[in-house]
N, C-alpha and C positions, 0 to 999 in steps of 0.2 A: 503494500500500499505506501509506503513511503516512499520506494521507488516511482511509482505511477505518480506521486505528487510532484517530484523533482522533476521528473520527465514534463509534466504539464507546464511547472513553473517555468522550466527551460524553454519550452514551445512558446507559451504567452509572452515571455519576456521577447524571445527572438521576433515572434511576429508584430508584436506592438512595437518595438524599436522601429523595425524596418515600416513598419505601416503608419504609424502616427507621424515621425517626423517628417514623412513627405509634403507634410501641409507647410512647413517651412519651404521645402523645395518648391512648391509650387509658386514662391515669387522669385527663383534664381533665375540668371540670365546667363548659362557657359555656353560660348559659341563652340560650335562643331569647326568652325571654317575662318581662315583669317579676315580681318576687318573688311568690309563689302563697303565701297564709297556708295554714298546715297546719291546717284546719278542716274539719270533717265537716258538708257541709249537707244540711238533710232533703231527702227526696225532694217533688218538684212533681207527681207522677203524682195524677190525679183520676180518677174513674169515667169523665167525659165524655171524657177523653184516652186512654183505654185502647182498642184497637182489637181487636176480636173477628176472629179468623180462621177462615172456615169451610171445611174441605178436605172434599170428596166424591171418591172414588174412582170414576171411571167406567169401565166397560167397554166396548171398542170394540164398535161397531153394525156388523153387516154384513148385515143384513136389514131389511126393511122393516115397522114394527111396525103393527100392527091395532089395539093397545089402548094407551091412555097411563096410566101412572103419574104424576100432575101433582104434581109439589114446588113449593111456592110459592118463590121465588127472589127477587132486587132486584127491590123494587117501590116506587114513588113513594107516600110513605105520611106520614101526619101524625105519626107517632110513632117513636121510637126505643127499643128497648129493650124494651118492653113496651105492652101496650095501655093506652089510657087516659092515656097519659103526655100531657100537654100540651108541645108544643113550641113551634116560632117563632110568634107572630101577626104578622099583617101589618104589617110596621113600615119606614118610610122612614129607611134609615140613610144619612145625609148623607156619612159618609167611613169607606167601608171601603176598605181596602188589600186585600182578597181580589182586586180586579180587575187588581192590577199586581203583579209578581214584584218582591221587595225587591231593594235594592241591596247586598249583602253583602261585607263584606270581612274573610275570614279571614288574617291576616297575622301576620309574626315578633312587632309589638308589640302588636296589638289585634285584637279582632273587633268591627267597627262594626256596632251595630244599626240596621236600618231607622229610618225616622222613624216617631213616633207617630200621624200623621194617617193616615185613612182615606178612599179612593174609593168611591164606593159606588153602589147602586143598589137598586132594591126586589127584596128576597129573596123573597117570595110569602109565602101563609100557611103553607107548610109544609117540612119538611126531609125530604131522602131518605137512604135507608140502605141500600147493596147489599151483597154479599157481596165480600169482599175476594179470595178466591180459589177456583176450583173446580179440582182437578190432573185431568185428561184423559189418556187414553192416546193419542188421536189425533183428526183432526178429526172423524172418525165419530162419537165420543162426545160431542165437542161439540157438532156439530151436532144429534146427538140431544137433548141438551139444551136446545138453543135452541128446538126444536120444540116441547117442554114448556113452555118459558118464554111462547112465542107462543100458545099453545092456552091457557094458565091466561088470559092477557091477553083473548083472542078470545071467552071465555067473558062476560066483563065488557063488552065494547066492541069494535066495529070497529077494525082494527089496519092502519097504516100502516109498513112495515118498510123501512127505508134500508140497503142493504146497502154498506159502504165498503171497497173490495180495495184494500192497498196494490200498487202497479204496480212496485216496484222488484224488480232483475234475480233478487237472491236470492230472489224470491218465486217463481220460475217454477216449480218442483218442487211446492211448495204448493199452488198456483192448478190444476196438475193433479189433484192430490189431492182439493182440493174441488170441482172439476169433476164428479168421480167419484161425490163423495157427496152432491153439493149436491140433486141430483133428490129422493132420500129424503126429506128434509124436506118438499118440497111434496106428495110423494105420500101420506106419513103424516097431512099438514096435509089433505088431500083425502079419506082415508078418516076422520079425526076430523069434518070437517065433514058428512058424510053420518050418522054416527053419533050425533052430539052434539046433542040437541034444541036447545039453548040457543044453540049456535052456527048451526044451521040456520035458525033464526027470523031471523037477521039479515042474510041474503042474503050478497052479495058480501062477506065479512067482511074479507078479508086483500088488500091492494094492496102491491105490491112496487115498489122501484126500485133498481136497480144503479148503482153509481158507483165508479169509479178515483180513486186519487189519490198523488201523489208530490209535485212541486213546486207542481203546482195540480189542481184537480179534473178528470176527465173523465165526462161523463154518458154511461151507456149504455143508458139506457131513456129516450126522450123524455118521458113522463109515467109515472107509477104504474100498473101494471098486474097483472091476476090471472090473466094468460096464462102458464101456465108454459112452455110453450117459448119465448116472448120473452124470459122469465127466463135460462132455459139459453143462449139463443143469445147473450145479452148478457154473460154471463159468459165464454163463448168468447172474446169481443173485448175482454178485458182486456189492456190494451197492457203495454210495458216504458218506465219512466220512468227516463231515463240520469242523470238530475241529482244523483244519490245523495241526493237531499231526502226525507223523509217527513214533509211537514206535516200532520200529523194532526190537531193540535189546532185549528188555524186551518181544515182542511176540514170538522171537526166543527160549529164555530162557523157556517160558509158554509150548511151541509148542515140546521142547525136553522133557521136564518134563511129560508132557500127552503122547507122542508118544514111547518115549525111553521104558518103560516096556511092551507096546504092542508089539514093535518090538521085543523086546529079546524073549518074550513068544512066538511067531512065528517064531522067528529065522529068522528073517529079516535084511538086511542091511538100516538101517534109513537113509534119504538123505534129506534134506529141500532145497527148492528151492524159491528164494525171488524175485519178480519181484517190482520193486519201481524207481522213478526217481527223487527220493529226498534223502539227506542225512538223516538220523536218526535224529530226536527230540531228543532221549535219549542216545544219541552216549556215554554219560559219563558212561554207563553200558556195553561198549563194551567188557571188559575183564571177566565180567561175564558171557557174552553168549559166548564167547571164549571158558572159562574153562568147561561151561555146554557140548558144541560140542565136546570137546576131552574127556571128560568122556563117554557120549554117543557113541564117534566114529562115528558120525553122518557129514560128510563134509556138507558145506553150499555154494550152488550156488547162486549167484547171478546177474540178470541182471538189469544193471542200466546205467546213463548217466556218462559222464565226470564230473569231478570236474571242478568248476570255478578256474581259475588260482591266487591261493594263497589266496582266498576270501571264505567266508562261503554261501554268497547269490546270486541268480541271479533274475532276474526279468521276469515276463510273462505278456503278454498283453490279456486283458479280455476284453470282449465286451459285455456291459451289455444288457439285451433283452427287457430292458424299452426303453432307447432312441439311442440303437446302437451306446453309448460313449465308448470309448477305456479307459482302467483303467490299471495299472500295480501292480501286484500281487507279493511280494515277497516270493521266496521259498528258501529253504536249499538247496545248491548244492556244498559243499564243506567244508574246503579246501580239498587239496591232501595229505597234512602233518598232523602230529598229532597237531601242532599249527600254524597258518598262519606266512608264511615266506616274505610275500609280503607288501607293504602298503596297508591298508584299505581306505585309503584318495586319492581323484583325483585331489586336490588342490582348490577344492572350497567345497567339501563336499563329503559324504561317496559314495563309486562306485556305479555307474549306469552299468560297463560296463559287458558283458558277455564272455570275453574271456577263451579258453580252456586252460586248465593246462596240457592235453594231458594223464593227467592219473585219473583214477577213485576216490570217494571221500576216504579219509583216512579210515574211519570207516569200510565201505563195503569192501573196499580190504584187509583191516587188517583181518577181520573176517574170508571172503573167503580164504586168504593165511593159516590161522594157523588153519584153522579148516580142511583143507586138499581139500576145493572145487577150485572153479574159479568164478572170476568176469569178467562177461561178459559185455564190455564197447559199448555201442552204440552211435557212434559218429555222426550219421547223422543229420542233418538239421531238428532243432524244428521250426515250422512255428511262434510260438507265442512267442518265446524267441526275447526278446528284449535287446536293449544296444549295445555300441562298441564292434564287434567282434561275435555278435550272428548269423551271417548269412556269417562268413568267411570260407572258409576250415577249416574244426576241426580235422584235421588229422598232426600227425608228424613223420616224419620217425624216425624208432625205432633206427636206428645207432646213428643219432643225438642226440635222448633224454637219451641213454644209460647212459651218465654220469651226467644226471639229476635226476635220479630216487629218489623219495623219500623215506626214511628210515622208515620201517614200525616197527618200536619198539612202545613198549608200552609207553604212555606218559609220565610215571615216567623215565623210560631209556631215552627217547628222551629229556626231560628235564635235565637230569644229563650231557648229551653229551653237550646241549649248555652251559651249566654254566660252563662247564670245559675250555670252549674257549673263553677267552675276546673278540676275533673278533664276533663271534656270539652273546654273550651277548649285544655288543653295538649295533647291528643291530635289536634284539628283543626288546629292551628297545626302541628304535625310532619307532617301528612298535607300540609297546604299548601307547606311548606318543601322536603319530600322529593317535589315534584310534578316529572317530568319532561315532563309534557302541557300542552299548549295547550287547556285544558277550561275552557270558560267558568263553571263552577259552582265553581271553584277559581281564587282571584284571583292566585294567583302561581304562575310556574312555571319553573324552570331545566332549560333542552335541555342544559348541560353535566353533567347527571347520567347523560345516555345516552352509556355508554361503549362504544367497539366492540369485539364480542366475536367478530365473524366477520369472513369475507372479507380477511385480514389478506395482504399482498404475499407472494410467495416471492422478490422480489428484496430483496436484503440492505439495500440503502440505503433503499427505500421503505418496509419492514417497520420500520427504525429511527424513522423520521420519524413512521409511524403509532404504533410503541409510546411516543415520546417524548408524543405528545399523549394516549393512553388512560393512561399512567401517573401524569400530571398529574391528569388527573380522577379517576382513581381515589383517589390522594392525597385530594384535595378531598372526594370524596364520602366516605373515612372520617372524615374531621374533623367533617363533617355528621351522621355516624353516631354520633360520641363526645358532639356535643351533645345529639343527640335522647336516646340512653341517660342522659344526666344529668339532661335534664327528666321523662324518665319514672321515673327511680330516685326523683328527688325527690318526685313525685306518688304515689308507691306507698301513702304513708299514707292518700291520700284513697280508695283502691280501696274498700276495706272499707264506706265509706259511699255509694258509687254504689249506687242503687237499682236500675239498669237493668243485667240479665245481658248483655245484648246489648255496652251499654258498658266492661263488665268485660273480655267476650271481645275486643274492640276492643282493649284497652289491654294485654292479655295476648299475643295474637299479634303486635302491633306492636312491642311490646319485645323479644319472642324474636327477631323477624326483623333488627330494629336489631343486637342481639349478633351475629347468626348473619352477616349482610351485612357485618359488620367484618373478621369474620374472614376471610371469602371473599374481600374486595377485597385484603386483604393476601396472600390465597393466590394471586390474580391476579398482583400485584405481584413477589412471587417467583418465578412461573413464568414471567412475561414478561421478567423479567429474567437468568433461565438459559437462557431460548431465544436472547435478544438475545446472549449470549455465546458460546453451544454454537452457535446457529443451524445445524442439523443439516441434511444433504441430505434430499430428499425419496426416501422409499423408492418410491413409484411413480411415474415420470417423467410421467404421464398428468395427474397433478394439480398445481393451480395457485392454491390457496388455503391459507391457514392458519387454523385455528378453534379457539378456547377454548370449552371445554365442561365442566360442572360435573362433580365427581366426588367419591366418598367416600373415593378416597386422598388424604391430606396432602402437601403439598411440604415436607421438611424441608430446611432450608439446611443444607448440608454444610460442611466446614472451610473450603473455600476462600469460598465465597459467604459464611459468617458471619464471616471475616475482612475482606470489603469492608464487611459492615454495620458491624463496630467501628471500621473507618476512617471510615465517613460519620458514626456517631454520636459517636465520640470516647468510646468509652466500653470500660472494661476488665471488663465483665461476663462471666461464663463464658458458654459458649454452652449449657450446659446449663440457665442460669437463664432465659435466653432461650427455649428450647424449652419449660421447665414454665410460662412465663407465656402462650406460645401455647395450650397443652394447658388452661390453667386457664378461658381466654377461650371455648374450643371446648365445653369442659363447662357453662359456664355458660349458653350457647346451648342445648346439648341441655336443660338441665336446666328452662329456661324453655319449649321447645316440649311437653317431656312435662307440663306444667303445662296448657298450653293442652288437650290431650289427657284428661287425665283431670278436669279443669274443665269441660270444654265437647264431652263427649263425645258423636258422633253429628252434630253440627253442621258448617257449612262452615268454621268456625274450626280445628277439630279436622283437618278433611281437608286444609287448606292446611298445618297443622303436621305431617300426616303426610309429604307430599309433599316438605316442606323437609327433613325429617329424612332421608328416603330419597334426596333428591338428594346429600345431604353438603355439606361445607364447601369442598372442595378444587377445584382448577381444573386441566384438564390443556389441552394443545393438541395437535391433531390435523391431519393433512392432507387435504385434500379436493378435489373438483372442481366448479369453476362453469361452467355452460356460458356459452360466450361469445356464443349467440345471445340471451341475455339483454339484450345493448346494444339489441336490435332493439324496446324497449320504448318506447313513444311513436312509434315509427316504423311497422314494420310491425304490432306487437303492441300492441294497445289494450284496456289493462286497465281494466275497467268500472267505475262507481262503482255501489256496491250502497245 
C-alpha cells in the first residue's frame, strides 16, 4: 500500500509539474528562427509561373458511344498559352538541375538552397503543356475521355498506347471496375475506326500494350497488339505486388526507353496511360520521368485519386481473413504540393485524417501536365478509406479553389520561391519542427510528438507508467506550440504582404491549430492527472483498455486539483484567475478558426477548421475493449503492404 501511495505521489508530482507550469509558458516567446525583419516583400509571381487548372465535370458513361465529340486535351506542342508563341528552341543545356531532385534542408535555423549548377541534356525543340486536372465521376467517365483523346491523335497519325496498371493490393477493387469498363474503350474505338475516313485510311491505327507495375514492371502482352481479346485477357492477368512499393516514375522511364524506338520505327504516336490510387514511392525521380516523356514526345495520362490535404499519407481499413478483425494500413496519397504546406501533427500524434485537398498528388499532376497529358481525378467515395474527412463530400467548387491552386514547379524552383519569402520560411520551419513522421521531404522529425492516446492499461501500476511518459511528452509538445505561436504572431505583419492566398490560408490554419492544440494538450494533462488520482473501476468488466478522446466538454480543475496546481506552481493566484486565462486561450483559438472559415470559405482549409471546432478542445477518457487476437498480427495475421 505504501509503495502504491509513493507511486501515485510521484505520478501526480510529475504530471502536475509538467502540466501546470505550462500556464506560465503560454506567455513565453521563444524563436525557432533567426530574427526575421518586418518587411513586405514584393510578389515574385509572373505569367510563366502561373498554373492554369482546367476542370471538367464528366458524367458516368454506361453505354458504348457510336459517335464522338472530340475535345482537344493535353498534346505535345510547340506553344504554350496561345498559337504563334515561340517556345524553346533546340538548345543544349550543359547544366540543368531539372534531372536531379534537390537536396533541400528546411530546419530550425535555416532553409538550405540547392546548388546553382545544372545537370542537363537536350530538351528538344518544344515544350509540352497538358491539363492540370479533369474531375471525373468514375472510371467509366475517365475511360470515355481517354477514348476521345486516342481518337483525336489517331486522326493525325497511328498510335501506340501503353497501359501501366498499379499492382498494389489496394487496387484490387479498382482493377475489377476497370476490367468491366475497359472493353467499351476498344469497342468505341472500333466503331470510330469504321466511321472516320481519316482513321480508316491508316489501316491498323492503334496498337496496345498492357503492363503492371509495383516494385518492378510485369509485361502482360508480349508485343503491342490490336487484338481486343488479347488486351482483355492481359488485364485479367494483372497480379498483386506485395512489396508496398509503387515505382511509377521509374516504370514510366523504362516504358519510354523500351517503346519509344518501336513507336518511331512504326511512325506511331506513343501514349502512356497510368492507373494508380497512390502517390509514387519513387517520387524523387519525377524530373527524370518528365525529361524522358518530353524527349519521346509522349503524353502521360494518369487516372488517380485526390491527394490528402497537405499530408503524404492516408489509411485504409483492411479486414483480415483469419479473425475478421479490422486493421489500418497506411498508403501514400499526397501531398498536393512539392513539399507539405500543412501541419503533419494533429495535437496528439501524427495525423490520422483523410481530408481531401481538392487536387491530385503533386508528382502525378506535374508529370501529366508537363508531358502534355491529363490527370483524371476520381473523387468518389472509397469504402475502405478511414479517418476524419474520409466520407465527406470530396468535391470543392472550382471557382472557390481557383486562388488556392498549388504551384506545379520543380521542387528546386519551389524551394527557391519559399526561401525568398520570410513569411513562407517561418511557416515551413514550423511544419518541419512539429513533424512527427519520418517523411523524406521534411528533413527533421520528432517521434516524441506522438503521444499515446489509446490503449492505456487497466492495471493501475502500468497505467501510471504510461501516464508519466505521456504527460512528459504532452508538456514538451505544449512548449513547442508556444514557440510556434510566438513565431507566427511575430510574422503576422507579413501576412498582408503575402501575394498567395494559399500561403495566407496555410498561415491562418496553422496558427489556429497551434492555439487549439496547446489548449487541448493542457486539457489532456488535467484529465490524465484526475484519472490517475481517482482511477475509477471499469463499468463493464469485459473492457480491458482506457482511451482518451476529443470532447467539446472542457475539464475544469476542482478545488482539490487546483490546490495541487498552486502547490506545484508555488503561486497564490486565485482559481478564478486561472480559469479566466484558460477561457481566454480557448476563445483565441476559436476566433482564429472562425477567421479561416470567413477568409477561406469553401476550401479544404475551412473544412479542416470546421472539423477542429466541432471536435472541441477538451479531452475525456473512456473504457473500451481490445480484442486479444490482435496479438496474432505478424503470426497468423499477415497485414499486407498496400
